[in-house]
C-alpha positions as MATLAB code, in Angstrom:
seq = 'MQAPKFVSREDWIEARKAFLTREKAFTQDRDRLSAERRSLPMVLVEKDYVFDTNEGQKSLAGLFGPHPQLLVYHFMYGETWEEGCPSCSFWADNYERLDVHLAARDTALVAISNAPLEKLNAYSKRMDWTFNWVSTAGNGFGKDFGVTFPDKTDPTGLGYNYSGQVFGEEMPGVSTFLKLDDGRIGHSYSTYGRGLDILNMAYNLLDLTPMGRHEEGLQWPMAWVRRRDRYGA';
ca = [
     140.088   12.312 -188.365;
     139.506   11.342 -191.981;
     135.864   11.300 -193.075;
     134.436    7.755 -192.857;
     133.679    5.797 -195.998;
     130.132    4.448 -196.131;
     129.385    1.252 -198.060;
     126.583   -1.286 -198.334;
     126.121   -3.882 -195.608;
     127.270   -6.557 -198.061;
     130.503   -4.708 -198.857;
     131.093   -4.087 -195.137;
     130.733   -7.824 -194.401;
     133.222   -8.632 -197.165;
     135.772   -6.141 -195.807;
     135.203   -7.294 -192.237;
     135.740  -10.965 -193.110;
     138.938  -10.112 -194.975;
     140.233   -8.222 -191.946;
     139.166  -11.078 -189.650;
     141.665  -13.307 -191.446;
     144.437  -10.897 -190.471;
     143.127  -10.670 -186.889;
     143.177  -14.451 -186.543;
     146.750  -14.578 -187.861;
     147.729  -11.926 -185.314;
     146.099  -13.921 -182.498;
     147.963  -17.049 -183.553;
     151.236  -15.089 -183.704;
     150.542  -13.718 -180.214;
     149.914  -17.238 -178.899;
     153.248  -18.378 -180.328;
     155.014  -15.347 -178.861;
     153.440  -16.023 -175.457;
     154.672  -19.609 -175.601;
     158.179  -18.401 -176.415;
     157.996  -15.944 -173.515;
     157.102  -18.758 -171.136;
     160.105  -20.760 -172.332;
     162.626  -17.978 -171.667;
     165.380  -18.864 -169.178;
     165.220  -17.395 -165.673;
     167.678  -15.630 -163.391;
     167.963  -16.730 -159.775;
     167.065  -13.884 -157.389;
     169.787  -13.978 -154.751;
     169.399  -10.578 -153.068;
     167.403  -10.517 -149.830;
     164.862   -7.776 -150.516;
     162.726   -6.591 -147.591;
     159.520   -4.637 -148.270;
     157.239   -2.589 -146.019;
     153.709   -3.977 -146.178;
     150.532   -3.504 -144.173;
     151.250   -6.872 -142.543;
     154.762   -5.857 -141.506;
     158.046   -6.351 -143.310;
     158.160   -9.135 -145.885;
     160.752  -10.684 -148.136;
     160.183  -11.083 -151.865;
     159.171  -14.688 -151.138;
     156.570  -13.371 -148.686;
     154.853  -11.373 -151.438;
     153.894  -14.598 -153.220;
     151.531  -15.600 -150.417;
     150.417  -19.188 -151.078;
     151.065  -18.934 -154.818;
     154.039  -20.080 -156.928;
     153.834  -17.113 -159.300;
     154.163  -13.378 -158.659;
     153.308  -10.472 -160.942;
     154.872   -7.147 -159.927;
     153.672   -3.828 -161.325;
     156.459   -1.269 -160.905;
     154.316    1.756 -159.998;
     155.991    5.152 -160.448;
     155.829    6.834 -157.056;
     159.149    8.327 -155.952;
     160.196    8.551 -152.330;
     159.586   12.325 -152.172;
     156.584   12.508 -154.533;
     153.272   13.795 -153.209;
     151.160   11.760 -155.658;
     151.491    8.633 -157.726;
     152.156    8.910 -161.453;
     148.949    9.673 -163.422;
     149.730    7.125 -166.151;
     150.525    4.395 -163.597;
     147.259    5.352 -161.881;
     145.514    4.869 -165.237;
     147.017    1.383 -165.498;
     146.134    0.612 -161.866;
     142.474    1.335 -162.583;
     142.711   -1.455 -165.168;
     144.172   -4.151 -162.908;
     142.224   -3.148 -159.777;
     140.285   -6.150 -158.371;
     141.940   -8.643 -160.722;
     143.896  -10.231 -157.874;
     141.135  -12.725 -157.028;
     141.036  -13.965 -160.635;
     144.822  -14.231 -160.816;
     144.870  -16.098 -157.517;
     142.576  -18.683 -159.083;
     145.433  -19.368 -161.484;
     148.078  -19.604 -158.739;
     149.377  -16.068 -159.233;
     149.772  -13.142 -156.830;
     149.680   -9.514 -157.973;
     151.413   -6.705 -156.132;
     152.306   -3.113 -156.981;
     155.687   -1.955 -155.701;
     156.868    1.645 -155.340;
     159.714    3.568 -153.735;
     157.420    5.904 -151.761;
     156.909    5.194 -148.040;
     154.037    2.879 -147.164;
     152.003    5.608 -145.485;
     151.980    7.598 -148.729;
     150.948    4.546 -150.722;
     148.119    3.813 -148.307;
     146.838    7.387 -148.415;
     146.905    7.509 -152.203;
     145.308    4.061 -152.469;
     142.478    5.209 -150.190;
     141.994    8.326 -152.304;
     141.769    6.208 -155.480;
     139.589    3.558 -153.776;
     141.966    0.752 -154.749;
     142.122   -2.643 -153.066;
     145.156   -4.339 -154.683;
     148.236   -5.158 -152.633;
     150.711   -2.253 -152.737;
     154.024   -2.303 -150.893;
     157.034   -0.039 -150.447;
     160.583   -0.967 -151.413;
     161.710    0.764 -148.203;
     164.838    1.830 -150.070;
     165.959   -1.739 -150.788;
     167.090   -1.054 -154.368;
     164.459   -3.297 -155.970;
     163.374   -0.699 -158.540;
     166.965    0.053 -159.508;
     167.805   -3.642 -159.863;
     164.789   -4.270 -162.098;
     165.308   -1.346 -164.434;
     162.661    1.162 -163.367;
     164.447    3.457 -160.894;
     167.313    5.644 -162.015;
     168.668    7.833 -159.195;
     169.729   11.239 -160.536;
     168.517    9.986 -163.938;
     171.661    7.894 -164.339;
     172.264    4.181 -164.820;
     175.727    2.819 -164.110;
     174.783   -0.568 -165.635;
     174.412    0.982 -169.085;
     171.244   -1.029 -169.778;
     168.965    1.981 -169.474;
     165.190    1.778 -169.606;
     163.733   -1.089 -171.621;
     167.278   -2.250 -172.441;
     167.706    0.842 -174.638;
     170.865    2.184 -173.020;
     168.965    5.428 -172.356;
     167.477    6.963 -169.218;
     164.303    9.036 -169.484;
     163.475    9.827 -165.850;
     164.135    8.867 -162.268;
     161.082    6.583 -162.153;
     159.650    4.506 -165.002;
     156.872    1.877 -165.232;
     157.190   -1.837 -165.835;
     155.998   -5.321 -164.996;
     158.161   -8.188 -163.755;
     157.211  -11.818 -163.227;
     158.687  -14.342 -160.816;
     158.381  -18.053 -160.095;
     158.950  -19.626 -156.672;
     160.140  -23.221 -156.768;
     159.272  -25.893 -154.225;
     162.741  -25.569 -152.691;
     162.175  -21.852 -152.058;
     164.355  -20.513 -154.834;
     162.905  -17.567 -156.796;
     163.454  -17.062 -160.493;
     163.006  -13.782 -162.363;
     161.344  -14.903 -165.578;
     160.350  -11.748 -167.459;
     160.125   -7.958 -167.394;
     158.443   -5.608 -169.835;
     158.430   -1.835 -170.107;
     157.169    1.026 -172.290;
     154.738   -0.096 -174.983;
     155.029   -3.627 -173.632;
     152.558   -2.480 -170.964;
     149.851   -1.543 -173.483;
     148.297   -4.992 -173.423;
     147.560   -4.558 -169.689;
     145.400   -1.491 -170.261;
     141.827   -2.430 -171.083;
     140.882    1.208 -171.741;
     143.452    1.449 -174.521;
     142.452   -1.936 -175.912;
     138.819   -0.831 -176.015;
     139.707    2.484 -177.660;
     141.697    0.590 -180.296;
     138.383   -1.000 -181.394;
     136.761    2.355 -182.128;
     136.857    4.461 -185.332;
     138.792    7.272 -183.612;
     141.139    4.918 -181.750;
     143.166    6.483 -178.976;
     142.666    9.880 -180.595;
     146.051   11.146 -179.381;
     147.237   12.759 -182.603;
     148.271   16.370 -182.143;
     148.788   16.087 -178.394;
     152.051   17.235 -176.861;
     152.731   13.592 -175.979;
     150.532   10.480 -176.394;
     149.070   10.380 -172.861;
     148.791   14.129 -172.333;
     145.020   13.704 -171.925;
     145.277   11.229 -169.023;
     144.252   12.430 -165.575;
     143.987   10.670 -162.254;
     140.394    9.501 -162.341;
     139.319   11.865 -159.590;
     140.668   14.831 -161.588;
     138.651   14.673 -164.807;
     136.550   17.797 -165.004;
     138.446   19.401 -162.130;
];
């Protein structure tokens, strides 16, 4: 880290106000981008997905509950894995207990993984999570929405994050859906990779600090991340 530059309070205020102008412009740009995202066309979901849940098997429509909107976090937990992905666990700690707030805005939140439901329940209990987490039960949902690549291959050619490349058998993402009054479901949006950064409050808080994420020199950016019950272990 470069040594900090110390200035007078007056000079700091001047620099801070100048930077605030750029921050406000960024916020306005983000608002415009969000509006454009909301106006994207949708794709009709025609496949009959069935998921294993703690209330029995449910269709994709059943995951909405009473709400017209559904947010899906594609949580990396392969069918044969013994634990959930540490980085997805990091993200889960950030959206844990947000479901009640989202419900107040007519939106359901659910995490979906390929692992069997009993594994998800055991891991959720270990992490002390309360959000709704269901299993694909091998229905191909992760593959169809660009996060599961059996044998690290992708016959569609889209790859992860529309890059045409495959980086692993399981990858993270978020997808959003809208259920119409007539029961039809539209897939409105999916984001992957760095598109998930905005969901992580820990990273957003670190970005406010002088040292930032402090990941320079690591083998990879999130090499420091542990499941929260493994720090200091």
